[in-house]
N, C-alpha and C positions, 0 to 999 in steps of 0.2 A: 830470265825469260818467263819461267813458269809463274813467278810471283806477279809479273806484269799481266800475264794472261788471267790470273785469278782476279786481280783488281779490275781488269776490263770486264770480266764476266759479272762482277759485282755491280758495276755501273750500268751495264746493258740489261741484265736480267734480274737485278735486284736480289731479294733474299733467297729466291729459290735455288739458284745454281752457285752462288758465291761460295757456300761452305763445302761444295762437293769435293774439291781437292783439299786434303787434310792439311792442318797447320804444320809448317815445317818443311813442306815439299820444296818451296822455293829457296829454303835455306840449305838444302843438301848440296854438298860440293859438286860443282859441275863435272870434274874429272871422274867422280864415282859413277855418276849416271852415264857418262860417255863410255866408261869401261863396261857397264852393264849392257848398254845397247850393242857394243861391239861383240861382246860375248854371246848375246842372244843371236845376233846375225850369223856369227861363225857356226854356232850349233845348228841353226836351221839350214845353213848351206851344206854342212856335212851330212845332215839327215837327208836332204833332197838328192844328194849324190848317190845315196843308196836307195833302198826300197822298203816301204812299210810292209808288214805282213799282209798278205792279200786279204785275209779276213778282217783286218782292222782298217782297211781303206775307207776313209770318210766319204769318198765320192759315191760309194755304194748306198749311202743313206738317201740320196736324192730321189731315187725311184720310190722308196718307201714313203717319203714325205709327200710326193706327188700323188701317190695312190691314196694316202689317207685324206689329203685335202679334197680329192674328187668325191670321196664318200661322205665326208662330214660337211653339211651345208652351211659353212660359216659365211659364205658369200650370199646366202639367201637374204632377200630384202628385209624380211621381218627380223631375222637375227642381226643383221647389220644395224637396223634402227635401234633394237634393244641394246646392243653393245654400245652404240653411240650415246644414247640417252643415259645409260648406267655409267658410262665413262665420264660424261660431263658432271653428273651428280657426284661421282667419286672425286673428281678433280676439285670441285668446290668444297666438298666435305673435308678432304685431307689438307688442302692448302689453307683452308680457313682456320685450321687448328694451329697453324704457324704464323698467323697474322697476315696472311696473303689473301686478300679478298675478305669476304664476310667472316668475322671471327665467330667460331662456334665452340670454343673451349674455354676453360678457366684461364683468365688473364694473368694469374699469378706466375711469376717467372719460373717456378719449380714444377709447374704442372706438366705432366707427360701427355703427349698426344694420345688420344683414345681413338684408335683406328678401327674401321668397320670390320676388318677381317684379320684373322690370326692364323699362324702356321708355325710349327716348331723350327722350320728352317730359318725363320726370321725372328727368332726369340731374342737375339742379342740386341741390347739397347741401341747399338749403332744404326740399326735399320730404322729407328724412329727419331734419332737425334737431328737429322737433316731432312728437309722437305723433299729433296730430290729422291733420296733412297726410300723414304716413306711412300712417296707417290709411285715409284717404279715397282716396288714389291706389292703394293696394294692393287695396282693396275694388272700386274701378273696374276694375282689371285682371282681378280674379277674375270680375266680372260680364261683362266682354268675352269672356273665355274661355267662360263658360257660354252666353252668347247666341249666339256663333258655333257652338258645339257643338250647340245646340238647332236652329239653322238647318240645319246639316249633317245632322241627324237627321230632318228632315221627310221623310215617305214620300209615295209616289204622285205625285211631281213628275217631269216629263220633265227631262233633263239641262240644257236651256236655262233652264227655270224655276228649277231648283235653283241654278244659278250666279247667276241674277238675284237670288234671295232672299239668297244668300250676300253678294253685292255690296252690296245694300241694307242688310243687317245690319251689315256693316263700316262703311258710311257713317254709319248712325245711331249706332253705338257710338263712332265717332270724334267725332261731334258732342257726345256726352254726357261727354266727358273733363273731369275737374275742372280741367284746365289752361285750359279755355275760359270759366271763370266767375270773376268777381273775388273772391268770398268764399271760394272753394276753391282759389285760386292764391296761395301764399305770396309768390311773386315780385311779383305784381301788388299785393298788399297792402303789401309793403315799399316798392314804388315810390310808391304813393299817400301813404305816410307821409313819405317823403323829399321829395316835391314839394309836401307840404301840400295834396294834392287836385288839383293842377294836371294830373296825368296823367289823372285821371278826367274832368276837364272837356274836355281835348283829345281823349281817347278817345271821349267821347260826341259831340263835334263830328264826328270821323271817321265814327263809326257812322251818325249821322243823315244825313250827306252821302251815304254809300254807299246807305242805304235810299232816299233821295230819287231818286238816279239809277239805282238798281237794279243796281249792279255793285260788286263788291269792288275797292278800290284797292290795287294792289301797289307802286306807285312814285309819286314826286312828279309830279302831273299838269302842273305848270308848269315842269318841269326841261328839257323838250325841245321844240324848235320845228323843224318840218319845213324843211329847207334851211339851217338855221343850225347846229345841232349834232347833227342826225340826218338821214339821207338827203342827205348833202352833196356827193356826187359830181356834178359838173356834167352836166346832161342837158337835153334839150328834147323836148316832145311833138311828134311828127311825123305822127301819124295818130290819128284818133278815130272811134269808132263808138258806138252807143247802149249797148254792153256793155263797152267797154274803151278805154283810151288806150294808145298805144305811145310809150315814151320811148326816145330814142337817146342813147347815151353814146359819145363819140368817143375813140379811143385817144390816149394821151399819148406814143407812141413815133414815131420817124421812119418805121420800117417797120411796115406794117399787114398782119396776116394776111388772106388772101383770103376765108376763110369766116367770116361773122359768127355771133354767138350770140344766140338768142332765149330769154329766161327767162320761164317761166310760173309765177309764185308762186301759192299757194293763194288763192282768193277769200274765204276765211273771215276773213282779216286783210288788212292793207294791204300794198302792194307792196314796202316797203323792208326786208324781213327780211334780204335779202342786201346791204344798204347801210346798216347801222346807224350806223357811224362809220368814219373812215378806217382805224383799226386792225383793224376786224372786217369791212370791206366786201369782199365777193367781187367786186362790180362794179368797185370801184377797182383791186383786184388784177388783174382781167382786162384793163382798159384799159391798165394798166401793162405787160402782156404783149403789147400790140399787137392786142388783140381789139376789134372793134366790137361793142358790146353793145346789145341792145334789151330793154327790160323792159316787160311788160304790166302795166298798172294796172287792175284790174277795178273796175267800178262797184259801189258799195254798193247793194243792191237797194232799190227803192221800188215804189209801186203800178204804175208803168209796166212793171215786169218781172214781173208776175203770171203771165204765160204762158211765161216763159223755162224751158227744159228743157235736158237734157244735150246734145241736138243743137246748141243755140245755142252752147254752150261749145266743142264740137268744131269747128263752123264758124268760131268766133272764132279758135281756134288755127291753123287752116288759113289764114284770112285774114291773120293776123299774119305767118305764114311767107311767104306770097305777097307781102305788102306789103314785107317786108325784101328779098326776092329782087329785086323790081322796083326798089326804091329804090336798091339798090347794084349792080344789074345783075349778079347772081351766080346760079349755077344751084341752090345749096343753102345751107342754114344748119345750124349745130349747134343743138340744143334742150335745154333743161333744164325738167323738170317737178317741182314740189315738192308732196308730199302729194297732195291731191285733184287738183291740176293735173297731177301725174305720172300718176295713174290715168287721167285724161282724155287725157294725151299718148299713153299706150299705145293707147287707142281711136282716137285721131287717126292714129297710125302704121298701125294695122290698116286704117283707112278708105283712107288713101293707098295702101297696098299693094294693096288690092282694086281700086282705080281705076287701078293702073299708074303711080302718081306717087310711089313710095317714095323716088326719088332727090332729092326736094325737101329731105329731112332727111339730112344726112351722118352725124350721130351723135346719140344721145339719152342724156341723163343723167337718172336718176330718183333724187330725194332722198326717202327715207322714203315710198315710194309702194307701195300694195298693188293687186293685181289679183285675187288669189284670197282671198276673204273667208271661207274655211272656219273660220279661227280668228283673227279680227281684233283680239283683245284686249278690254279692258273696255267699249269702245264698243258691243259687241254687246248689252249689257244695256239699251240704249235703242232697240232696233229691233223690238220686237214690235208686233203690229197695234194694240194699244190705245195705245201711246205714239206711233206714227206718226200715227194718227187724231187724237190730241190736238194735234198740231202745227197742224192746221187751226184749232183754237180760239185758238192763239197768233198766227195769221197771217190775221186777217179781211180784210186788204187785199192779200193775195197775197204778202207777204214776211215772213220770220221775223226778228225782232229779234236782232241779233248778240249781245246780252247772254245770250240763251238758250244759244247755243253756247259762249260763254265760261264760263258756269256749269257746263255739262256737262263741258267739258274740265277745269275746276278740280276737279270732283267726282271725277274719275278718280284724282287724287292729293290727296285731301281734306286730309290732315294737312299736306302741304307747301304747297299752293296756297290753302287756305281757312283752316284753324284756326291755323296758325302766324302768319298775318297778323291774324286776329281777336285773338290774344294780343298781338302787337306794336302793332297800330294802335289797338285799342279798350281793352284792359285796361291796357297799359303807356303808352298815349298817346305813342308814339314818333313822331318826325318821319319822314315818308316818305323813303326813299332815292331817289337818282337812278340808275336802272338801265335802260339803253336796251332790253335784250332784253324785260324785263317791261313796259316802256312799249309796245313793239310788241304784246306779247301782249294787252294791254288795249285796244289801238286797234282795236276790232272793226268788222266790216262786217255789214250785213244780207244775208240769203240769199233767193233766190227760193224760195218755199215749195213750188211744184210740182216744181221740180228737186230740192229737198232730200228730199221724201217719196219720189219715184221712185228717187233714189240709195240711200236706206236700204232700200227694198223690193227693188230689182233687184240691188243689189250686196251689201249687208250681210246682208240676210235670206235672199235666194234664191241668191246667189252665181252670177249668170247671166253675168258677164263672161267667165268661163273656159269657158263652154259655147259652142262654135263656132256662130256665126250666131244665137245666142239673143237677142241685142240688135242693134240697128242705130242708126246715127247719120247724120242727113242723108240718109236713104234708102239707106244702104249697110250691109249686114250686117257685123258685127264678128267677126273670127276672129284672135285674137292669134297663132296659129301662123304667120301669114303674115309676121310682122315679121322682116325680115332686117337691119334697121338696126343697126349696131354700138352696143352699149349699155353704159353704166356705171351700176351700181346700188349705192346707198349706203343702209345701214340703221344705226340707232343701237342700241347694246347695251342701253341702259336705256329705250328708247322705249316709252312706255305707250299711245301712240295708234296707231302702226303697228309692232307687235312685229317684231323682226328675223326671226323664224321665218316670219312671214307675208310680209314683204317679199321674202325669199329665194325664195318660190314664183314670183315673176316670172321667174326664170331658167328655170323649167320650161316656160314658154310660148313663149319666143323661139327662132327657128331661126337667127338670126344670132349673131355672136360677142358675148360679154359679159364684163364684169369685175364681181365683187361685192366690195364693201368693207364690213366691219363696223366702224363707228367707235365710239369711246367716247361716253359721255353719252347724251342722249335725243333727242327729236323736233326740238328747235331747236339746243341746244348741240352736238349731234353733227354738225350741218351747218355752223353758224356757227363755224368752227374754223380760223382763218388759219394759214399756215405759221409765223408768228412765235410762236405758242403752243407749238410743238414738241411737240404732243400727237397 
């Protein structure tokens, strides 16, 4: 039947649509495709009998799309005329290169179509081999240009709203790419033919599993076991509070450095980012240098943490520092703060300085940490009053589901962290890779909602941390200018969460000596970069 449909399409529509269904489709055994259809129907029925995670409910996107369409004047007469004229020109230009209509390319049989627009998502030659797929992805790229131009042309918006609309437009346009849908992706169609539909079955399994748990899977969830092949540096819990556990790692050298190191990882994910595996483990490297390392493992928020605020995290950092000093009978420690824990470490140092206790910390290292949020990157698009207030609806028990933050961070790099995986996992039905860094990235923790909302308002929205004494922690006003502790500040050149220009501004706040390092890569790979990589 499929072969007959292909032949009919060739007769009716000519050269444009005949090649769309790959060769061999009609030759596939009918029972195989029948089994695939039956399997897909059974999986979908089973999924519908349950319920998708509330956060992953696709129906919730409807309001977002309607709101965006009302703001972007795509229906404006001038925009419609421009899109129509450009589309006709594109249609003639693309089809002409395939001998459909006026010929505009080299007539030699081996000549490759020279299309007007390019994008790495469509780099595979299959997007250019057949006129249908060439036209559809070129039309999409034209629409993307027009939509983003329309968003840029919206008048009477303040700069923050204008940037927010531009970000939302880009996110929606990315989602509409023909690479994200099976019937408009020639690579996915070929894969389905090659596997006789097995890729479709496996892809649907992946998609339904992700919908059920409300989170996109980036790596094989069974590939890593804590303490077996990830976070394997020997350590033991030596102190515990309702907010954190303190893990001690003993040096492997005969001689031990006098001053220990306390590491404060971000509480948005698990503690082991600096101990992924022996080759990438900063903790392992440090103990091999004779450093006694202590790692804070923050508790994933639950209803018991509904009233936890920033003061609690500052107190926790001071408590961890004091615990280490007492345990080892030393006057001071070195400290590392990563991301949000680095921002908090700056506040902690300011509190200690105001109290005359700055000598408790001998040096401070800041990994991708911001204190001046005047230009904090794309996360600023999520911090207006409406979105902050909406967090309360997502946190009825006082804590924010970690999947919300994971989705937010993924959206900042939608093509890389969402849609490329939609293509590989769902459309192609590929097996999940074993990637420790992405495993950590998906191992999310819940956040105290009260802390999260205040953090977004006070720092991201109002930028109050750099205003002397505008904020306080544990009853002590915060003035970053009091920090004289020697500091090492690292930023990632490609960091989309804490842009290097923003991280650099920390140097403008400190009165003590500092070193600034601009590393390659981004928010994680720029930090997890062992000497052996020679990068």
